Every structure is written in C-alpha cells, then in structure tokens.
C-alpha positions, 0 to 999 in steps of 0.5 A: 501417587503421580509426579507433578510437573511444574513448568518453568519459564523455558518451558513456556517459551518453548510451548509458545515457540512451537505453537507460533511455528505450527501456526505459521506452517499451517497458514497459507502464504499470501503473494505480495505481487498482484494476482494479475501481473498487468494490474497496476499498483496503487500509489499513495498521496506522497508518491504522486506528489513526488512524481509531479514534484508538487506539494500535498496541498496542491494535490489536494487541490487537484483532488478537488478539481476532479482528479481520479482517486481511490479510497480504501480504509480511510486512505487515498490512493491513485492509479498512475495511468489515471492521474497522467490521463487526467493531467493531460486532459486538463493541462493548464498553466498550473499543471506540469507537462505530463509527457515527461512523467510517462516512463 
C-alpha cells in the first residue's frame, strides 16, 4: 500500500513561495523609464499646482479656460512644456510670470 502524504502549513508556504518566485522569474520586467528618453513625463494636478504655487481650484479654472491636459483612466495629467507655453501665450494679470518656471 502507498504512503499517504499530508502536507502541513510549512509545505504550503514553500509551494506558494516557489510558485511566486517562478512567476516572477518568467515575467519580463517592464522598464520604469520611458522608452524614448526624449519623451516628457506626465505631471499630476498637484505637481503643476506646486510648480506655479496655485491651488487646485485655480488650476481647475485654468483648465476650463483651455489649459492643455491629458486624461488617462479618469485622471488628469499635464506636459510641463505645454503648460508653460499656454501660460506664456495667455499671460494676464492673473497668471504668474512663466519665465521663472523654465528650468
């Protein structure tokens, strides 16, 4: 008669660890850096508001007035160069001087 093997908790932990390790080793790693080094990263609403030292409410107002933005998965992102160009183009008393933010 064959011997019956009853696994314990440590056996299950080892099997799960081995399975996860195998999956991670076989999964190609995606690069966190952009494929094109010249590609500009997307900035969040908080980052743009921080750059210009404005509130999110003001930023929303700017978006209503035509500030270029990109929506992805229900979130709003900006390209720094587009925002700078927009602010320069629409410079009024309510916009900050965009020249100081070009660095």
